[in-house]
C-alpha positions as CSV (number, residue, x, y, z in Angstrom):
1,M,79.2,26.2,53.7
2,L,78.7,30.0,53.6
3,E,80.1,30.1,50.1
4,V,77.5,27.6,49.1
5,L,74.7,29.7,50.6
6,A,75.9,32.8,48.7
7,A,76.2,30.9,45.4
8,E,72.7,29.4,45.8
9,A,71.2,32.9,46.6
10,V,72.8,34.4,43.5
11,R,71.5,31.5,41.4
12,V,68.0,32.3,42.5
13,M,68.2,36.1,42.5
14,A,70.3,36.9,39.5
15,P,67.8,35.9,36.7
16,G,65.3,38.2,38.3
17,V,67.6,41.3,38.6
18,A,66.2,43.0,35.5
19,T,62.5,42.8,36.3
20,V,62.5,40.8,39.6
21,A,59.7,38.8,37.9
22,G,60.3,35.4,39.4
23,G,58.5,34.6,42.6
24,S,61.6,33.2,44.2
25,A,63.8,36.1,43.2
26,R,61.2,38.6,44.2
27,R,60.9,37.1,47.7
28,L,64.6,37.2,48.4
29,W,65.1,40.7,47.1
30,Q,62.1,41.9,49.1
31,L,63.5,40.3,52.3
32,F,66.8,42.1,51.8
33,R,65.0,45.4,51.3
34,D,62.9,44.7,54.5
35,R,66.2,44.7,56.3
36,S,67.2,48.1,54.8
37,E,69.9,46.3,52.7
38,R,70.9,47.4,49.1
39,P,72.5,44.4,47.5
40,P,74.3,44.9,44.2
41,A,72.8,43.5,41.0
42,E,76.0,42.2,39.3
43,P,76.2,38.4,40.2
44,E,79.8,38.3,41.4
45,A,79.4,41.5,43.5
46,L,76.2,40.1,44.9
47,R,77.9,36.8,45.9
48,R,80.7,38.7,47.7
49,F,78.0,40.9,49.4
50,I,76.0,38.0,50.7
51,L,79.1,36.1,51.8
52,R,80.3,39.1,53.8
53,K,77.0,39.5,55.4
54,A,76.8,35.8,56.3
55,R,80.2,35.8,57.9
56,Q,79.4,38.8,59.9
57,D,76.0,37.6,61.1
58,R,75.3,33.9,61.8
59,E,71.7,34.7,62.4
60,F,71.5,36.2,58.9
61,A,73.1,33.1,57.5
62,A,70.5,30.9,59.2
63,W,67.8,33.1,57.9
64,L,69.2,32.9,54.3
65,A,69.4,29.1,54.4
66,Q,65.8,29.0,55.6
67,E,64.6,31.2,52.8
68,L,66.5,29.2,50.1
69,V,64.7,26.1,51.3
70,A,61.5,28.0,50.9
71,V,62.1,29.0,47.3
72,E,63.7,25.8,46.1
73,S,60.6,24.9,44.1
74,V,59.6,26.3,40.7
75,D,58.0,29.7,40.5
76,A,55.0,28.8,38.3
77,V,52.7,25.8,38.8
78,A,50.8,24.4,35.8
79,V,47.2,23.8,36.9
80,V,44.2,23.4,34.7
81,A,40.8,24.7,35.9
82,P,38.2,22.0,36.5
83,S,35.7,22.2,33.6
84,L,32.5,21.4,35.6
85,F,33.1,23.6,38.6
86,V,30.2,26.0,39.5
87,D,29.3,28.2,42.5
88,R,31.0,28.1,46.0
89,E,32.1,31.7,45.5
90,K,32.2,32.6,49.2
91,V,34.0,29.4,50.1
92,R,36.5,29.9,47.4
93,Q,37.5,33.3,48.6
94,R,38.0,31.9,52.2
95,L,40.0,28.9,51.2
96,T,42.6,30.7,49.1
97,A,44.0,32.5,52.2
98,P,47.1,30.9,54.0
99,G,46.1,28.6,56.8
100,V,44.7,25.1,57.5
101,W,41.2,24.4,56.2
102,V,38.9,21.5,56.8
103,V,36.3,20.8,54.1
104,A,33.7,18.1,54.9
105,G,30.9,16.7,52.8
106,V,29.3,13.5,51.7
107,H,30.3,11.7,48.5
108,G,29.4,13.8,45.5
109,S,29.1,17.1,47.4
110,G,31.9,18.6,45.3
111,K,35.0,18.5,47.6
112,T,37.3,17.3,44.9
113,L,36.2,19.9,42.3
114,L,36.4,22.6,44.9
115,S,40.0,21.5,45.7
116,E,40.9,21.6,42.0
117,Q,39.4,25.0,41.7
118,I,41.3,26.3,44.7
119,A,44.6,25.0,43.2
120,Y,43.8,26.9,40.0
121,D,42.9,30.0,41.9
122,V,46.2,30.1,43.8
123,R,48.6,28.7,41.1
124,N,50.4,32.1,40.7
125,D,50.7,32.7,44.5
126,V,52.4,29.5,45.6
127,A,55.7,27.9,44.7
128,S,54.4,24.4,44.5
129,I,51.2,22.3,44.9
130,A,50.9,18.8,46.2
131,T,47.7,16.7,46.1
132,V,47.4,13.4,47.7
133,D,44.4,11.1,48.0
134,L,44.9,9.3,51.3
135,D,42.6,6.5,50.3
136,L,45.4,5.4,47.8
137,F,47.7,4.8,50.8
138,R,45.6,2.7,53.1
139,D,45.9,-1.0,54.1
140,G,42.4,-1.4,55.4
141,A,42.0,1.3,58.1
142,V,45.8,1.8,58.4
143,L,47.4,4.7,56.6
144,R,50.9,4.1,55.2
145,L,52.0,7.4,56.7
146,V,55.6,7.4,55.6
147,E,54.6,6.9,52.0
148,V,52.1,9.8,52.2
149,Q,54.9,12.0,53.6
150,Q,57.3,10.9,50.9
151,E,54.7,11.6,48.2
152,V,54.0,15.1,49.5
153,L,57.8,15.8,49.7
154,R,58.3,14.6,46.1
155,Q,55.4,16.7,44.8
156,L,56.8,19.8,46.6
157,G,60.1,19.3,44.9
158,V,62.1,18.3,47.9
159,P,65.3,16.6,46.7
160,H,66.4,13.2,48.0
161,V,63.5,12.0,50.0
162,D,64.7,9.4,52.5
163,D,63.2,6.1,53.3
164,T,63.9,5.8,57.0
165,A,60.7,6.7,59.0
166,P,62.2,9.1,61.6
167,I,64.3,10.9,58.9
168,V,61.2,11.2,56.6
169,A,59.2,12.6,59.5
170,D,61.9,15.2,60.2
171,Q,62.3,16.1,56.5
172,Y,58.5,16.5,56.3
173,R,58.3,18.9,59.3
174,R,61.2,20.9,58.1
175,A,60.2,21.2,54.5
176,L,56.6,22.1,55.2
177,R,57.5,24.7,57.8
178,H,59.3,27.1,55.4
179,R,57.7,26.6,52.0
180,C,55.1,28.6,50.3
181,F,52.8,25.9,48.9
182,L,49.3,24.5,48.6
183,L,48.8,21.0,50.1
184,I,45.5,19.1,49.4
185,L,45.0,16.0,51.5
186,D,41.8,14.3,50.3
187,N,39.8,11.9,52.4
188,V,41.4,12.5,55.8
189,A,40.0,10.0,58.4
190,G,40.3,11.5,61.8
191,A,42.5,13.7,63.9
192,A,45.4,11.4,64.1
193,E,46.0,11.6,60.4
194,A,45.6,15.3,60.4
195,E,48.0,15.7,63.3
196,A,50.7,13.7,61.6
197,L,50.4,15.5,58.2
198,V,49.8,19.1,59.0
199,H,53.1,20.9,59.8
200,T,53.0,24.3,58.1
201,G,54.4,27.8,58.2
202,E,52.6,31.1,57.8
203,R,52.7,31.1,54.0
204,A,51.2,27.7,53.3
205,I,47.6,26.7,52.4
206,V,46.6,23.3,53.6
207,L,43.2,21.9,52.5
208,L,41.9,18.8,54.2
209,T,38.8,17.1,52.8
210,T,36.9,14.4,54.7
211,R,33.7,12.5,54.1
212,L,33.1,12.2,57.9
213,L,33.6,15.2,60.2
214,S,34.3,13.0,63.2
215,Q,34.3,14.4,66.8
216,D,38.0,14.0,67.2
217,L,38.7,15.8,63.9
218,R,36.3,18.6,64.8
219,A,38.0,18.9,68.3
220,W,41.5,19.0,66.6
221,Y,40.6,21.7,64.2
222,A,40.7,25.1,65.8
223,G,38.7,26.9,63.1
224,E,35.2,26.5,61.8
225,P,35.0,23.6,59.2
226,V,33.5,24.2,55.8
227,V,30.7,21.7,55.4
228,L,29.5,21.3,51.8
229,Y,25.9,20.7,51.2
230,G,24.1,21.6,48.0
231,L,25.2,24.3,45.7
232,D,24.4,27.8,47.1
233,D,22.9,29.2,44.0
234,A,19.9,27.8,42.1
235,V,21.3,29.1,38.8
236,A,24.5,27.3,39.3
237,A,22.6,24.1,40.2
238,E,20.6,24.4,37.0
239,R,23.8,24.8,35.1
240,V,25.0,21.4,36.4
241,V,21.9,19.7,35.1
242,A,21.9,21.6,31.8
243,G,25.6,20.7,31.3
244,R,24.3,17.1,30.7
245,C,21.0,17.5,29.0
246,G,21.0,21.1,27.5
247,A,19.3,24.3,28.7
248,E,16.5,24.0,26.1
249,M,15.1,20.9,27.8
250,L,15.0,22.6,31.2
251,A,13.4,25.8,29.9
252,A,10.2,23.9,29.0
253,E,9.6,22.8,32.6
254,P,10.8,25.6,35.0
255,E,8.7,24.6,38.0
256,A,9.7,20.9,37.7
257,V,13.4,22.0,37.5
258,R,13.1,24.0,40.7
259,E,11.6,21.1,42.5
260,L,14.2,18.7,41.1
261,I,17.0,20.9,42.5
262,A,15.2,21.1,45.8
263,R,14.6,17.4,46.0
264,C,18.3,16.7,45.3
265,D,19.4,19.3,47.9
266,A,21.4,20.8,45.0
267,I,24.1,18.0,45.5
268,P,26.3,18.2,42.4
269,S,26.7,14.5,41.8
270,I,22.9,13.8,42.0
271,L,22.2,16.7,39.7
272,A,24.8,15.4,37.2
273,Q,23.2,12.0,37.3
274,A,19.7,13.6,36.9
275,G,21.0,15.5,33.9
276,G,22.4,12.3,32.4
277,W,19.1,10.6,32.7
278,L,17.3,13.6,31.2
279,A,19.7,13.6,28.3
280,R,18.6,10.1,27.3
281,S,15.0,11.3,27.6
282,K,15.3,14.2,25.2
283,G,12.2,14.8,23.1
284,R,9.8,13.2,25.6
285,P,7.4,15.9,27.0
286,G,7.3,16.0,30.8
287,A,10.6,14.1,31.3
288,V,11.7,16.5,34.1
289,A,8.4,16.1,35.9
290,E,8.6,12.4,35.5
291,L,12.0,12.3,37.2
292,V,10.7,14.6,40.0
293,G,7.9,12.2,40.6
294,R,10.3,9.3,41.0
295,F,12.4,11.3,43.5
296,R,9.3,12.4,45.3
297,A,8.2,8.8,45.8
298,A,11.7,7.8,46.9
299,G,11.5,10.1,50.0
300,D,14.7,11.2,51.8
301,L,18.0,12.2,50.2
302,G,19.7,8.8,50.7
303,A,16.8,7.1,48.9
304,I,16.9,9.7,46.2
305,L,20.6,9.1,45.6
306,E,20.0,5.3,45.3
307,T,17.1,6.0,43.0
308,S,19.2,8.3,40.9
309,I,22.0,5.8,40.5
310,G,19.4,3.0,39.7
311,L,17.8,5.2,37.0
312,A,21.2,6.1,35.6
313,V,22.3,2.4,35.5
314,D,18.9,1.2,34.1
315,A,19.1,3.8,31.3
316,L,22.5,2.6,30.1
317,D,22.9,0.5,27.0
318,P,23.0,-3.1,28.0
319,A,26.6,-3.6,26.9
320,V,27.7,-0.5,28.9
321,A,25.7,-1.6,31.9
322,A,27.5,-5.0,31.8
323,G,30.8,-3.2,31.6
324,L,29.9,-1.0,34.5
325,R,29.2,-4.1,36.7
326,V,32.6,-5.5,35.7
327,L,34.5,-2.2,36.5
328,A,32.6,-1.9,39.8
329,G,34.5,-4.9,41.1
330,H,37.9,-3.6,40.5
331,P,39.8,-3.8,43.8
332,G,41.7,-0.6,43.5
333,A,40.7,3.0,44.3
334,D,41.2,4.0,40.6
335,I,42.1,2.5,37.3
336,S,43.8,3.5,34.0
337,D,42.0,3.4,30.7
338,A,44.2,0.5,29.6
339,G,43.5,-1.3,32.9
340,A,39.7,-0.8,32.3
341,G,40.2,-2.4,28.9
342,A,42.0,-5.4,30.4
343,L,39.3,-5.9,33.0
344,L,36.6,-5.8,30.3
345,G,38.6,-7.9,27.8
346,R,38.2,-5.3,25.1
347,P,38.8,-1.6,24.4
348,A,37.0,0.4,27.1
349,D,36.5,3.8,25.3
350,D,32.8,3.4,24.6
351,V,32.0,2.2,28.1
352,V,34.1,4.8,29.8
353,D,32.7,7.7,27.7
354,A,29.1,6.5,28.4
355,L,29.8,6.3,32.2
356,L,31.4,9.7,32.3
357,D,28.4,11.1,30.4
358,A,26.0,9.4,32.9
359,G,27.8,10.9,35.9
360,L,28.6,7.4,37.2
361,M,32.4,7.7,36.7
362,A,34.8,10.6,37.2
363,R,38.2,11.2,35.8
364,G,40.8,12.5,38.3
365,P,43.4,15.2,37.8
366,A,46.0,12.6,36.7
367,G,43.6,11.2,34.1
368,R,42.8,8.0,36.0
369,L,39.3,6.8,36.2
370,G,37.2,6.2,39.4
371,L,33.7,5.0,40.0
372,L,31.7,6.9,42.7
373,W,31.7,4.9,45.9
374,S,27.9,5.1,45.9
375,V,27.8,3.5,42.5
376,R,30.0,0.6,43.6
377,R,27.9,0.1,46.7
378,H,24.7,0.0,44.5
379,L,26.2,-2.7,42.3
380,G,27.6,-4.8,45.1
381,F,31.4,-4.6,44.5
382,A,31.3,-7.9,42.7
383,T,33.2,-9.0,39.5
384,E,33.2,-12.4,38.0
385,D,36.3,-14.5,38.2
386,A,36.9,-14.3,34.4
387,A,37.3,-10.5,34.6
388,V,39.6,-10.6,37.6
389,E,41.7,-13.3,36.0
390,R,42.0,-11.2,32.8
391,Y,43.1,-8.1,34.7
392,L,45.4,-10.0,37.0
393,G,47.1,-11.7,34.1
394,W,47.4,-8.4,32.3
395,F,48.9,-6.7,35.3
396,R,51.2,-9.6,36.0
397,D,52.5,-9.5,32.4
398,L,53.2,-5.8,32.5
399,A,54.8,-5.9,36.0
400,G,56.8,-8.9,34.8
401,A,58.3,-6.7,32.0
402,A,59.9,-4.7,34.8
403,D,61.0,-7.9,36.4
404,L,62.5,-9.4,33.2
405,A,64.2,-6.1,32.4
406,M,66.3,-6.6,35.5
407,D,67.9,-9.7,33.9
408,P,71.0,-9.4,31.7
409,V,69.7,-9.5,28.1
410,T,72.3,-12.0,26.9
411,V,71.8,-14.6,29.7
412,I,70.2,-17.7,28.0
413,D,69.5,-19.8,31.1
414,R,67.5,-17.4,33.3
415,A,66.8,-20.2,35.9
416,R,70.6,-20.6,36.3
417,D,72.1,-17.2,36.2
418,G,69.4,-14.4,35.9
419,R,67.3,-12.9,38.6
420,L,67.0,-15.2,41.6
421,R,63.3,-16.3,41.3
422,R,61.8,-19.2,43.2
423,Y,58.5,-18.8,41.4
424,P,57.6,-19.2,37.7
425,A,59.2,-16.4,35.6
426,P,56.6,-14.1,34.1
427,P,56.0,-14.5,30.4
428,E,57.9,-12.2,28.0
429,I,55.6,-9.8,26.1
430,V,55.8,-7.1,23.5
431,W,55.8,-3.9,25.5
432,P,52.6,-2.0,24.6
433,F,53.5,1.5,25.8
434,P,56.2,3.0,23.6
435,G,58.1,5.8,25.4
436,T,57.3,4.4,28.9
437,R,59.8,2.2,30.7
438,P,58.2,-0.9,32.3
439,V,59.5,0.3,35.7
440,D,57.9,3.7,35.2
441,W,54.5,2.0,34.4
442,L,54.9,-0.1,37.5
443,Q,55.6,2.9,39.7
444,G,52.5,4.6,38.4
445,E,50.3,1.5,39.2
446,A,52.1,0.5,42.5
447,H,49.5,2.0,44.8
448,L,47.0,-0.5,43.5
449,V,49.1,-3.6,44.2
450,P,48.2,-4.3,47.9
451,D,44.4,-4.3,47.2
452,L,44.9,-6.2,44.0
453,L,46.9,-8.9,45.7
454,R,44.4,-9.2,48.5
455,E,41.6,-9.7,46.1
456,A,43.7,-12.3,44.1
457,Q,44.4,-14.2,47.3
458,R,40.8,-14.2,48.2
459,R,40.0,-15.8,44.9
460,G,42.9,-18.3,45.1
461,Y,45.3,-16.8,42.5
462,H,48.4,-17.4,44.6
463,V,50.8,-18.0,41.7
464,E,50.0,-14.6,40.2
465,V,50.3,-13.0,43.7
466,V,53.9,-14.3,44.1
467,Q,54.8,-13.3,40.5
468,I,53.6,-9.7,41.0
469,C,55.2,-9.6,44.4
470,G,58.5,-10.7,42.7
471,A,58.2,-8.0,40.1
472,M,57.9,-5.3,42.7
473,E,61.6,-6.1,43.6
474,A,62.5,-4.3,40.3
475,L,60.6,-1.2,41.6
476,L,62.4,-1.5,45.0
477,T,65.8,-1.8,43.4
478,L,65.4,1.1,40.9
479,R,63.0,3.5,42.6
480,G,62.7,2.6,46.3
481,H,59.1,2.5,47.7
482,H,60.4,0.4,50.6
483,W,57.4,0.6,52.9
484,L,55.0,-0.4,50.1
485,C,57.2,-3.3,49.2
486,L,57.2,-4.5,52.8
487,T,53.4,-4.7,52.7
488,V,53.4,-6.4,49.3
489,N,56.0,-9.0,50.4
490,E,53.9,-10.0,53.4
491,L,51.1,-10.8,51.0
492,G,53.6,-12.7,48.8
493,I,54.8,-14.7,51.8
494,A,51.2,-15.8,52.6
495,S,50.6,-16.9,49.0
496,A,53.9,-18.7,48.8
497,E,53.1,-20.5,52.0
498,A,49.7,-21.5,50.6
499,L,51.4,-23.0,47.5
500,G,54.0,-24.8,49.6
501,W,56.8,-22.9,47.9
502,R,59.3,-22.9,50.8
503,A,62.2,-21.5,48.7
504,A,60.0,-18.5,47.7
505,V,59.1,-18.0,51.3
506,V,62.7,-17.9,52.3
507,R,63.5,-15.5,49.5
508,L,60.7,-13.1,50.5
509,H,61.7,-13.2,54.2
510,A,65.3,-12.4,53.2
511,L,64.1,-9.6,51.1
512,Q,62.1,-8.2,54.0
513,G,65.3,-8.3,56.0
514,R,67.1,-6.4,53.3
515,I,64.4,-3.7,53.2
516,Y,64.4,-3.3,56.9
517,T,68.2,-3.1,56.8
518,L,68.0,-0.3,54.2
519,L,65.4,1.5,56.4
520,G,67.7,1.1,59.5
521,V,65.2,-1.0,61.4
522,V,67.8,-3.4,62.6
523,D,65.7,-5.5,65.0
524,R,63.1,-6.3,62.4
525,A,65.8,-7.1,59.8
526,A,67.4,-9.6,62.2
527,A,64.0,-11.2,62.8
528,A,63.3,-11.5,59.1
529,F,66.7,-13.1,58.5
530,G,66.0,-15.5,61.4
531,N,62.9,-16.6,59.7
532,A,64.8,-17.1,56.4
533,G,67.5,-19.0,58.2
534,E,65.1,-21.5,59.8
535,L,63.3,-22.2,56.6
536,I,66.3,-22.6,54.4
537,T,67.7,-25.6,56.4
538,G,67.5,-28.7,54.3
539,L,66.6,-27.0,51.1
540,E,70.0,-27.6,49.5
541,D,69.6,-24.5,47.3
542,G,73.0,-23.0,47.1
543,R,72.0,-20.0,45.0
544,L,69.3,-19.1,47.5
545,E,71.8,-19.6,50.4
546,S,74.3,-17.3,48.7
547,S,71.6,-14.6,48.4
548,V,70.6,-14.9,52.1
549,L,74.3,-14.6,53.1
550,E,74.5,-11.4,50.9
551,F,71.5,-9.8,52.6
552,R,72.7,-10.7,56.1
553,A,76.1,-9.2,55.2
554,G,74.3,-6.0,54.4
555,L,72.8,-5.9,57.9
556,F,76.2,-6.3,59.5
557,L,77.7,-3.6,57.2
558,T,74.8,-1.3,58.4
559,T,75.4,-2.0,62.1
560,A,79.2,-1.5,61.6
561,R,78.5,2.0,60.2
562,L,76.4,2.6,63.3
563,G,79.4,1.9,65.4
564,S,79.0,-1.8,66.2
565,T,82.5,-3.2,66.6
566,G,83.5,-6.4,64.7
567,D,80.6,-6.3,62.3
568,L,82.8,-5.5,59.3
569,V,84.6,-8.7,60.0
570,E,81.3,-10.6,60.1
571,A,80.1,-9.0,56.9
572,E,83.4,-10.0,55.2
573,S,83.0,-13.5,56.4
574,L,79.5,-13.9,55.1
575,L,80.3,-12.5,51.7
576,R,83.4,-14.7,51.3
577,R,81.1,-17.7,52.0
578,A,78.7,-16.4,49.3
579,V,81.6,-16.0,46.9
580,A,82.7,-19.6,47.5
581,I,79.2,-20.9,46.9
582,D,78.9,-18.9,43.6
583,R,82.3,-20.2,42.4
584,G,81.3,-23.8,43.3
585,L,78.0,-23.5,41.3
586,G,79.6,-21.6,38.4
587,L,77.2,-18.6,38.9
588,A,78.8,-15.6,37.1
589,R,76.3,-12.9,37.9
590,P,75.9,-13.5,41.6
591,L,79.7,-14.0,41.9
592,G,80.3,-10.5,40.4
593,L,77.7,-9.0,42.6
594,H,79.1,-10.5,45.8
595,Q,82.7,-9.7,44.9
596,R,81.7,-6.1,44.4
597,M,79.9,-6.0,47.8
598,L,83.0,-7.7,49.4
599,A,85.2,-5.0,47.8
600,N,83.0,-2.3,49.3
601,V,83.5,-4.0,52.8
602,L,87.3,-4.1,52.2
603,I,87.3,-0.4,51.4
604,E,85.3,0.3,54.6
605,S,87.9,-1.9,56.5
606,G,90.8,0.3,55.2
607,R,92.0,-2.2,52.5
608,P,91.4,-0.4,49.2
609,A,94.3,-2.0,47.3
610,E,92.9,-5.5,48.1
611,A,89.4,-4.3,47.0
612,L,90.8,-3.0,43.7
613,A,92.5,-6.3,43.0
614,L,89.2,-8.1,43.6
615,L,87.2,-5.7,41.4
616,S,89.6,-6.1,38.5
617,G,88.5,-9.7,38.1
618,I,84.7,-8.9,37.8
619,V,83.1,-9.2,34.4
620,A,79.6,-7.8,34.6
621,P,77.2,-9.5,32.2
622,A,76.3,-7.6,29.1
623,G,73.1,-5.7,29.4
624,D,73.2,-5.6,33.2
625,S,74.0,-1.8,33.2
626,R,72.9,-1.2,36.8
627,N,75.2,-3.7,38.4
628,A,78.0,-2.8,36.0
629,S,77.6,0.8,37.1
630,R,78.0,-0.2,40.7
631,V,81.3,-2.1,39.9
632,H,82.7,1.1,38.4
633,L,81.4,3.2,41.3
634,V,83.1,0.9,43.9
635,S,86.3,1.0,41.9
636,A,86.1,4.8,42.0
637,K,85.8,4.6,45.8
638,A,88.9,2.4,46.1
639,L,90.9,4.7,43.9
640,I,89.8,7.7,45.9
641,A,91.0,5.9,49.1
642,L,94.3,5.2,47.3
643,G,94.7,8.9,46.3
644,D,94.3,8.3,42.5
645,G,92.1,11.2,41.5
646,P,92.4,10.8,37.7
647,G,91.8,7.1,37.8
648,A,88.8,7.5,40.1
649,G,87.4,10.2,37.8
650,A,87.5,7.8,34.8
651,E,85.7,5.1,36.8
652,L,83.1,7.6,38.0
653,R,82.3,8.8,34.5
654,R,81.7,5.3,33.3
655,A,79.5,4.6,36.4
656,E,77.4,7.6,35.5
657,E,76.9,6.5,31.9
658,L,75.7,3.0,33.0
659,T,73.5,4.4,35.7
660,T,71.7,6.6,33.2
661,A,71.3,3.6,30.9
662,S,69.8,1.5,33.6
663,G,67.0,3.9,34.5
664,A,68.0,4.0,38.1
665,T,67.4,7.3,39.8
666,Q,68.5,6.9,43.4
667,Y,72.3,7.3,43.0
668,H,72.7,11.0,42.0
669,L,73.8,12.2,45.5
670,E,76.3,9.3,45.9
671,L,77.8,10.1,42.5
672,A,78.0,13.8,43.3
673,D,79.7,13.0,46.6
674,L,82.4,11.0,44.8
675,H,82.9,13.8,42.2
676,G,83.6,16.1,45.1
677,H,86.3,13.7,46.4
678,V,87.8,13.4,42.9
679,A,87.9,17.1,42.5
680,R,89.7,17.6,45.8
681,L,92.3,14.9,45.0
682,T,93.0,16.6,41.6
683,G,93.4,20.0,43.2
684,D,90.1,21.4,41.9
685,I,89.0,23.0,45.2
686,E,86.3,25.0,43.6
687,G,85.0,21.9,41.9
688,A,84.9,20.1,45.2
689,R,83.1,23.0,46.8
690,R,80.5,23.0,44.0
691,W,79.9,19.2,44.1
692,W,79.7,19.0,47.9
693,G,77.8,22.3,48.1
694,W,75.2,20.9,45.7
695,V,74.8,17.8,47.9
696,A,74.7,19.8,51.1
697,M,72.0,22.1,49.7
698,R,69.9,19.1,48.7
699,Y,70.2,17.7,52.2
700,I,69.5,21.1,53.7
701,G,66.5,21.5,51.5
702,A,65.3,18.0,52.4
703,G,65.8,18.5,56.1
704,N,68.1,15.5,56.2
705,P,70.6,15.1,59.0
706,R,73.3,14.0,56.5
707,R,73.7,17.6,55.8
708,D,76.1,17.9,58.8
709,H,78.6,15.6,57.1
710,Y,78.8,17.7,54.0
711,I,78.9,20.9,55.9
712,A,82.0,19.5,57.7
713,L,83.5,18.5,54.3
714,L,83.0,22.0,53.0
715,N,84.5,23.5,56.1
716,S,87.6,21.4,55.6
717,L,88.3,23.0,52.2
718,P,90.4,26.1,52.0
719,S,88.3,29.3,52.2
720,G,87.2,31.0,49.0
721,S,87.4,34.7,48.3
């Protein structure tokens, strides 16, 4: 393992030897100098120097590993300055210093723009930036904490983010403790969320924004919260209004402009809406005074905000206003331009542009659109059934493209031998987004699915709920998102029950059991399989029974790996029953899948030759590159167990080719692990050291306890020079 640390340190430091320009390299060189060390510049001499120091001083080795975790991310972060940001100079200076900062303010007070500006200000001083809107990860009042932690870890560049809640929590604490980063957590609701998500070291900047500075959050935060009211500077406030209507219009009524700013308490969102209204009143003398009169009649700030929104909406073109009312009923926290078009039933460019100009809609950092909450409240959050049906059908069709992509392309009778669906297959469509895989699109929209399905259920669209729920299995298989899929499947179960589709209910309960198995939550997995077992009785659905046996076998394989005796025997028995059903029904694809899983159990049971014989009879359907890749991967495992390094290497290379073709991204570490075994079998000790060292460093960087296994493997290799 010490050789790996030395090699990783050289990898980071060597490119910066000439100028020491990179932040990561500069940090490591400086830390050596702080210890009065003079490391050589030549890479091989540097590696030997670091290795010698690490062997002499275990404390130094631990320090080096910690620092390598801290500099694992890129040196430069690409951040664009927000175009409409003004003022807040004193606050900006304060919030760019390392530490935890709480920023509170009502809707429209500028918290998001301030966060974006801070990110721009510190972009050259931090290794990575993560921004998460917690509202996108809520089921009602419940925050999907594990998913938030996973998203933060991914944005910070942590490799191999786990799915098991305790491991994710451990990864999160370890990764945040040593990195130099900016973390922005928007819309924190209370101290419990802050407590769970703030674990930082001395070099991190953490910015928490909240709409409500609750008593528990104020008590949790040791410092003085930043509370945003209006803009500090009258000139800056005037610039916000002028940005919408032009400075010339304001210059004609200076006293009215000053009163307008005062009446609005210089709140940026109200000023922007006022500017939008004035822009549509250009050329009319006294327009600013007229607007001030309306605000004066409204009274307090809340009434002024309502009046401002009403004026902005009333001033819209009738077609744009009608579009706004449709968009206001969208169930998600944000929407894409294409989604807005689907909801409207036509291209949305003109409506979106008009709403952005009016200050009624905002475009987030990722380019997605969001209506201000106050606007949605003003309009009543209601959308007619026709618009919801359009959007739901559009979403179902695009999600269904990911679902259908999981089928072998040459299978003619999908109902017989493709994906196991117990609901109507989604319609095939011409994919509208060239260059984007369907599963990538689904991953980008996945945060909307729970709210969308709840709204669909409320309106009685149960068929579409089950179809979208089924499509999410493609995301689960190729990209993970286990905790999100658990939430979605519960909604699917409720709709399938409402439709009386017992087979679909069985399938979804079994899928819940499989997800809980993958997450290591054994008791919940067993309960889910129990539900599936009760409901499947009397269905006479052999294909479904075979699938449930497969998932149950996965649970026994998991418990066997946890040390439960006899469970490998039970897993083998269940899979042999599934194979018998597949053969009896003539199901080629499930048969190959279950034979491959059975072969894996045989390898775990110490019977690799028997596994290899079983694998030799599997013919993966054409076009099913993911499952074909798994057959070659298990074959490589069997050959490794038999000591055949060259044969295992050939199988492994084919597995990699097919994995890449499938678009799956979660097998890189498993493939690297097997490469290490192949290298050791073929006498390439340095190759084994590189492969296992790469895996070990990813697990160390991720704070994952699996690192210990690879450290042991590395220590079992003959020592390097």
